[in-house]
N, C-alpha and C positions, 0 to 999 in steps of 0.2 A: 106734647100732647100724648095721651094713652091711652092706645085703645086695647080693648078687654078681647076674648077670643068669640063672642059675638058681637063685638062690632061696635060697641056703644061705648061712648067715650068716657072714660075712667076721670079723665086728667087733664087739666090746658094750664100752660103757663109757669109749670111750676120746678120744684129742683129733686131729682131723686138722688137719696142721699140714703150714704149706704156703715157700714159702723170704721169700715175701711175700704179707701179708696182703691183706683185701679194701679196695681204698680208696671202693668206690661202691657204694650199694646203693640201688634207688629199692623203693617203695615202690604198687604197683599201685594205681586206684581202680575200675579195671574187672574184667572177666573178661578181658577181650581182650587185656590191659599198652598198649595207645596210647599215645603221648608225650604224647599231651597230659594223661594219665590219672595221669603217674610221677610223683610226690614224693621226692627228697632225705630218706634216710634215713641216722643213722650209723652208720656196721654197730658202734661198737666197744660202744653202747648192750646189745649185747644176749649173755647167755653163752655160755657155754665150746660148750654143743651149739648156741648157733645159728649161730657163730660159724666151730663147725668144718664145719658143714654148709651154708654160707657162702663156707667157702674152697675145698670140696670141688663145689661146685655152678661155680664161676667156676672151676675148673681142669679141669671137665671138661661143654663148651658142651651135652653133646644129656643133662646127665640134667636127673635132676628131686627134688629133694630135699621132705624131708617134719620139723617137726619138732612134737611133739604133749605136750605141756603135763600136765601132772595134772593139774591142773579142768579138759583136755580140747580146750581151747583149739590150733587143729592152723595151725602156718603153711607153705607151700609155694615153693618156691624155686626160680630155671632160669633160663640168659639166653633174653633175647629180645635181637638182633640181640647188639650189643657187651654189654651192661647186664645185669645184675646186676638181678634183682626177687625181688621180696618177694609172698606174700598172705594180709592176715591171716583170722585167725576164718574158713576156712575151710570151707563146715557139711556134713559126712557124710552125715549123721543125715537130710539133705533127700533125700540121692541111695538112699543108704539105705531112708527109707519111699517113694521113687518105686519103685522097683527093687520091694516089698513088697507094693506095689499094682499092678505088673507081674503078680508072681505071683498076687494072687487072682485076680485077673480072668481069668487063664490055667487056673486049677481050678475056679472059677466055672462059665466057656462050657465044661467038660469034661461 
């Protein structure tokens, strides 16, 4: 799925292609993607959805891409300096839980 900046759907189910594929991908072992925590990963190890997102983020350095699998795993991609970086096992439920706790705290104080 590809969304425009105003969040209208631009495409769904297609493969994003470019003239040259992604040659280097790094897996971050920390949120900050510090150089010493980056590990080289073969981008061809992944399927079409992941490779499409890698190509898009590599071609658009200010973008952030997410690939969500059917089993709930989430991977995030973006350029950090000149390197395409991937974060695995993004835990959005922790963010959601924290948000719900803040809302409940606000409601309790009213």
